[in-house]
C-alpha positions in Angstrom: 122.1 139.3 -120.8 124.0 142.4 -119.4 122.3 144.4 -122.2 118.9 143.5 -120.7 119.7 145.1 -117.4 120.8 148.4 -119.1 117.1 149.0 -120.0 116.1 148.6 -116.4 118.6 151.1 -115.0 116.2 154.2 -115.3 113.4 152.3 -113.7 115.6 151.1 -110.8 116.9 154.7 -110.2 113.5 156.3 -110.2 112.1 153.5 -108.0 114.8 154.2 -105.5 114.1 157.9 -105.6 110.4 157.3 -105.2 110.7 154.9 -102.2 113.3 157.3 -100.6 110.9 160.3 -101.1 108.1 158.3 -99.4 110.5 157.5 -96.5 111.3 161.2 -95.9 107.8 162.4 -96.6 108.5 164.4 -99.7 105.3 164.4 -101.7 106.6 166.8 -104.3 109.1 164.1 -105.4 107.0 161.0 -104.6 104.0 162.0 -106.7 105.7 162.6 -110.1 108.2 159.8 -109.6 105.4 157.3 -109.0 103.8 158.2 -112.3 107.2 157.7 -114.1 107.6 154.2 -112.9 105.4 152.1 -115.2 106.4 154.1 -118.4 110.0 153.5 -117.5 109.3 149.8 -117.0 107.6 149.7 -120.4 110.7 151.2 -121.9 112.8 148.5 -120.2 110.6 145.9 -121.7 111.0 147.4 -125.2 114.8 147.6 -124.7 114.9 144.0 -123.5 112.9 142.7 -126.4 115.3 144.2 -128.9 116.8 141.5 -131.2 113.9 139.1 -130.7 110.5 138.6 -132.3 107.8 140.5 -130.5 105.4 138.0 -129.0 102.0 137.7 -127.3 103.9 137.5 -124.0 105.5 140.9 -124.7 102.1 142.4 -125.6 100.3 141.1 -122.5 103.2 142.3 -120.3 103.1 145.9 -121.7 99.3 146.0 -121.5 99.5 144.9 -117.8 102.1 147.6 -117.2 99.9 150.2 -118.9 96.9 149.2 -116.8 99.0 149.3 -113.7 100.1 152.9 -114.6 96.4 153.9 -114.7 96.0 152.3 -111.3 99.0 154.2 -109.9 97.6 157.4 -111.2 93.9 156.8 -110.5 93.6 159.9 -108.2 95.5 162.1 -110.7 94.0 160.9 -114.0 90.4 160.5 -112.7 89.9 163.0 -109.8 86.2 163.0 -110.3 85.9 159.4 -109.2 86.6 157.6 -105.9 90.2 156.5 -105.9 90.0 153.0 -104.3 87.3 151.5 -106.5 89.1 152.8 -109.6 92.4 151.4 -108.4 90.8 148.0 -107.9 89.4 148.2 -111.5 92.6 149.1 -113.2 94.8 146.8 -111.2 92.2 144.0 -111.5 92.4 144.3 -115.3 96.2 144.3 -115.1 96.1 141.1 -113.1 93.8 139.5 -115.7 96.5 140.1 -118.2 99.1 138.6 -115.9 96.9 135.6 -115.2 96.6 134.9 -118.9 100.3 135.4 -119.4 101.3 133.1 -116.5 98.7 130.4 -116.8 98.4 130.1 -120.6 101.5 131.5 -122.2 104.6 131.1 -120.0 103.8 128.3 -117.6 106.6 125.7 -117.5 105.5 123.5 -114.6 102.4 122.3 -112.8 101.0 124.3 -110.0 103.3 123.5 -107.0 101.7 122.0 -103.9 102.9 124.9 -101.7 100.8 127.4 -103.8 97.9 126.4 -101.6 99.2 129.2 -99.4 97.7 131.7 -101.8 94.2 130.3 -101.2 94.8 130.5 -97.4 96.1 134.1 -97.9 92.8 135.1 -99.6 90.6 133.6 -96.8 92.7 135.1 -94.0 92.8 138.5 -95.6 89.1 138.8 -96.1 88.4 137.4 -92.6 90.6 140.0 -91.0 89.5 143.0 -93.1 85.8 142.1 -93.3 84.6 144.5 -90.6 86.4 147.4 -92.2 85.4 146.8 -95.9 81.8 147.8 -95.8 80.4 148.2 -99.3 83.8 147.3 -100.8 83.7 143.7 -99.6 82.7 142.2 -103.0 85.2 144.2 -105.2 88.0 143.6 -102.6 87.2 139.9 -102.6 87.2 139.8 -106.4 90.5 141.7 -106.6 92.0 139.5 -103.9 91.0 136.5 -106.0 92.7 137.7 -109.2 95.8 138.8 -107.2 96.0 135.3 -105.7 95.6 133.7 -109.1 98.4 136.0 -110.4 100.8 134.9 -107.7 99.8 131.2 -108.1 100.2 131.5 -111.9 103.6 133.1 -111.4 104.7 130.1 -109.4 104.4 128.0 -112.6 106.8 130.2 -114.5 110.5 131.2 -114.4 111.7 131.6 -110.8 112.2 135.4 -111.3 108.6 135.7 -112.3 107.6 133.6 -109.3 109.4 136.0 -107.0 107.8 138.9 -108.7 104.4 137.5 -108.0 105.3 137.1 -104.3 106.5 140.7 -104.0 103.4 142.0 -105.8 101.2 140.0 -103.5 103.0 141.4 -100.5 102.7 144.9 -101.7 98.9 144.8 -102.2 98.5 143.0 -98.9 100.3 145.8 -97.0 98.4 148.4 -99.0 95.0 146.7 -98.1 95.8 147.1 -94.4 96.9 150.7 -94.9 93.7 151.5 -96.7 91.2 149.8 -94.5 93.0 149.6 -91.1 95.3 152.7 -91.2 95.3 153.1 -87.4 97.2 149.7 -87.2 99.8 150.5 -89.8 103.0 152.5 -88.9 104.2 155.2 -91.4 107.2 153.1 -92.6 104.7 150.8 -94.3 104.1 153.4 -96.9 107.5 153.1 -98.5 107.3 149.4 -97.9 104.2 149.2 -100.2 106.1 150.8 -103.0 109.3 149.0 -102.4 107.6 145.6 -102.8 105.5 146.9 -105.6 108.5 148.1 -107.6 110.3 144.8 -106.9 107.3 142.8 -108.0 106.6 144.6 -111.2 110.3 144.8 -112.1 111.0 141.1 -111.4 107.9 140.1 -113.4 109.0 142.2 -116.4 112.6 140.9 -116.3 111.4 137.3 -115.8 109.1 137.5 -118.8 111.9 138.8 -121.0 114.2 136.1 -119.8 111.6 133.4 -120.2 110.7 134.5 -123.8 114.4 134.6 -124.8 114.9 131.1 -123.3 112.0 129.7 -125.1 113.2 131.3 -128.4 116.7 129.7 -127.9 115.1 126.3 -127.2 113.0 126.6 -130.3 116.1 127.5 -132.5 118.2 124.7 -131.0 115.5 122.0 -131.1 
């Protein structure tokens, strides 16, 4: 297990640098460090998968990370398009991968009763943001739905994955308010978005690696 965390060290360091750069307002550091996050997380997954058979779970995880990277870099990679709709597209596709991974591949328990909170979250979020969404109401509602399904699906998996889903949900919730009601959001919420995002993605990746290893051990010893 200690070897698993070695692969996450570069991701953790760059995530800390990125969040710190946002906190002090250093765009020259924040921009490139943001684009380095998901590639480093993919490297961590490849490192953590060493010594085990590569599975569909690993593939879905890496594809979700790659799509998240495109979402992170939407304004950089596709400057000719509007950033917010493109972010919703790439991250929406990433969440579809996570939904399949959590609901169909790695689930180990039934949906807990408390997961009803995710449905309530979706209703409250749309109700509060409705006046500010304009023409983006439908795509935001659809994205919120897949995000809620990701968090709910994560609650059926290893506890580390479940916490990752919660942090990812928190990140996108804060980001939604920053995008559509910026006047109500203090500046410190900018680093908070990325802190929770990095935690969410990192915990999901680590949880998937742990869950796959645990399943492999169970199969061998059965």
